[in-house]
N, C-alpha and C positions, 0 to 999 in steps of 0.2 A: 387120190392120198385115203387111203382108207383110215389113217390117225385124225386125219380134219371128221370124216364119214362119223366116224365113233363119238366124236367131240359135239358136232350138231345132235345126233341122237340124246346125249346125255342132257346138252343144255336144253331140247326138246323135253325131256321128262323133267327138268329141274322146273322150269319156266315157261312153258309151254307155248315158247318161243320156236315155231318150223324155219329154222335157218334155210331148209331146202328149196323153201318159195319165195326165198331172196336171191338174187344174182349174183352166180358164186364164185366167178373170179372176182369181183369188189368184194366181197364180202371177206373171202379164203382170203385175199389180199392185206384188207384192213386189218382181219382178227390176227395172220401171223407175226403184224409189224407192231401190234399191241402186246401180245404174249412176246414176242424177242425182247422186246423193252424192259420186261419183266425178266430175264434170262433164263425161260423155261427151251430146252430143245423139243419138245414136241406137247400136243396136246393133250395131252394125258394128265402131265405135269400140270398144264397149266389150268386143267378143268379142276384139277384136287386143289389146288390151291384158290380158285373161285367159289368152292363148297366152304373153306376155311377162313377167309379173308374179305370181311365185308367192304371193304374201300375199295381193294382188287374189284368186287362182284359190280358195286354199282359202276364203277369205271369202264366195265365192260358193256354192263347195259347203256350207259350214257355214247360209247361210241358205234354202238349197234344199233342205235333209234337216231343218231344223225342229229341233236340238237342243237342245230341256226336256225335262229328265227330273228324278226325284227317287225315293228310293227308299221304298218301300209306298206309291206314288202311289195316293188313292183307296183308303184302307187298309180299309177292309171288305167290299171286293174282294179282297184280296189273305189277309181272314179266312178268305175262302172257298176259296181255295186253301189253307191252310195246315192248317184244321179240315174239310175234306173231300177236295177232290181228291186231293190227296198222299198221304192214309190211307187212301183207296179204292184209288188206283194201286198202293200196297204190296201190298197184300191177295193181288195176283194176281203180282206178280213185285217182286223184289231191287232192280233197278237201273234207275232211270227214264231214260227217254231224251227229254229236256228240251231245246226251242229258244226261247230269245229271239230275234224276229225284229224287226230294226229295231232294234237294241239302244240307240244313241246312247251316251251316253260312260259305259254299265256300269251304271248304276243299278238299273236291274231284270234285269238277269241275276246280279249280286252279292244282290239279296232274295231270287231264286230260290234261290239257295245256301244265303242265310241262312235259310231256310226250310225246306230240305230237311236243314239242319241239326241241325234239332229230331229227326229221325227216322233219320238215319244217318250212320255214322262219315263225316268228311269225306276218306277216302281213296275211297270209296265213290261221290262226287256229281262228277257230270259235266253242265255246262250249255254248250250250243252258243248263243255269241254272236255274230250277223252284223250287218251295217251297209253302207253303201255308201259311208262317207265314211271314209276312212282315219283323218284327225286325229281325230275322233272315238273312233274305235278303239285308238288309241295314247293319248289320256287316259284311256280305260276302263280300259286295262293299266297305269296309273298306281296306279289308285286312290285317287287323293288328292281331296275335295269338301270345297266349305265346308258351314259348319255347318247353314244354310239346308235342304238339301236334304236332311235326314238328320232333319229335325225330327219325323216318324213311322216311324222306329225304335224300335222297345221298348226301353226303356231296360236293360234285361238283355242285348240283344244288343249295343246302342251298347258297354257296359263292356266287352265280353267278347270284340267282334271288331274293333274301331275303336283309332287310335292318334292320340292329339293332335297336330297340328304347329304350327310359326306360324304365326301370322294368321288365329287361327280357323276352322284346317284340318283335317279327321280323313282318316289314310290308313286305307283296310280290311286288316283283316290279312293275310300272307303265304300262310295255311294256306285263306282265302276265293279268293283272287285264283286258288289253284294251282286250284280245283274251276270254273273258268269257262276256255273253249276260243274266242278272240275270230276273228274271218274275217270278209273283206271280204265283200259281196254285192251284188248287185242283185238286189229283188225279182221285178221285173217280167221282169227278163230271164235270168237264172241257176235252173239246174236245182236242186229241191230234192230234201234228203234224203228218208230214209223212215221208216216203223213209228216214228216219233215218239206219246209217252204224253202229251206236254205243248206246247203250241206258246201262245206269248205273242207278241203283236203288236198294240200299242197306240199310237192316237193319231200313224197314219200312213195307214194306209188311208182318211181322211178327206177327204186331199187328192189323191184318186185320182177318175180320170172313173168312171161308173158301167161302164164295159166294161172298164177295167183292176181295178176288183173284182171283177165275173165274174170275170177271169181269176184272179187270188188267192186269192179262195175255194176256187176248182174245184183249185188247186195244194196248198193248204194241208188241203184235205181230203184229196187224196191223200195227203199228207205223212205223213199221219196212220194211223195203227195202228185198226182197230174197237176203237169202247168210247173211243180218246182225247179229248184235251179241246183247244180251241181258245177264247184269253182276248184277245178284243177290248175298246178302249179305249171310255169312258163316251157315247162318240158316234157310236159306230161300229154299231149295232143291228144285224143281219140279219135284214130283215124276213120272206124266207123260205125259213130257214133247211133246210127239205124239198129246195128245190134243188139243194143242194150234198151232199144225205146227211148234214144235222146234223138234231139236235134240238135244243130248250133244256133247257140243264143249270140253269141259274141267271142271274140278271141279268149278261148279256154274257160267259155263255160258252156253248159249244155242243159237244155229244156228236156226235161219227161214229157213225153208224147200225154197231150189231154183226151 
């Protein structure tokens, strides 16, 4: 579809987001539905509207980045982080370097901070959280969430670190907010930091092409210290982890070879 090829090129020039690295059928179907809903018959007209209408542009980015998240999503996997990984990492060093990649609206990095708070004083906790979507980051910094996204939060943490707000909303405590540092980042294009103990990147890799996945796994491996852990989503199993210098640690966890 030549119209969509042109659209992908224009989006890349405007945003730096390379849609060619996403699985095309899913992305084209999703964006065609969004375009049609606004009454445009082709992507040329839709792109012109995106350049002129900030609200429509923000909606496009939100749809593109799939901002769906919740605290302690797949709780049994977070039990592994809380009861195995963090205690093991703390055996060798006091200050951990942790990164929540593609953090969406903040539930994931705040979950990490809540887990670390079990073991460390809050001033010693720092979680890096990155996402490509500035609007998602802005929501994350506010730290206000609907009750349904907190259903898996243990009761004692809910009582200790969340305040009830109007309309059935909850706000995470300022002390936990200060533990998380948010930055904008394009995973496929931007450089990564180094020597991370734990990288969490869940439920985003599935949308990328096999070539883009390969690129990402290699970048994550390079960003981890020896013995560091990569935590991926429940649909993102790495079938040949040794290709990237990983070994299986637990289900959906991979450890960089030492």
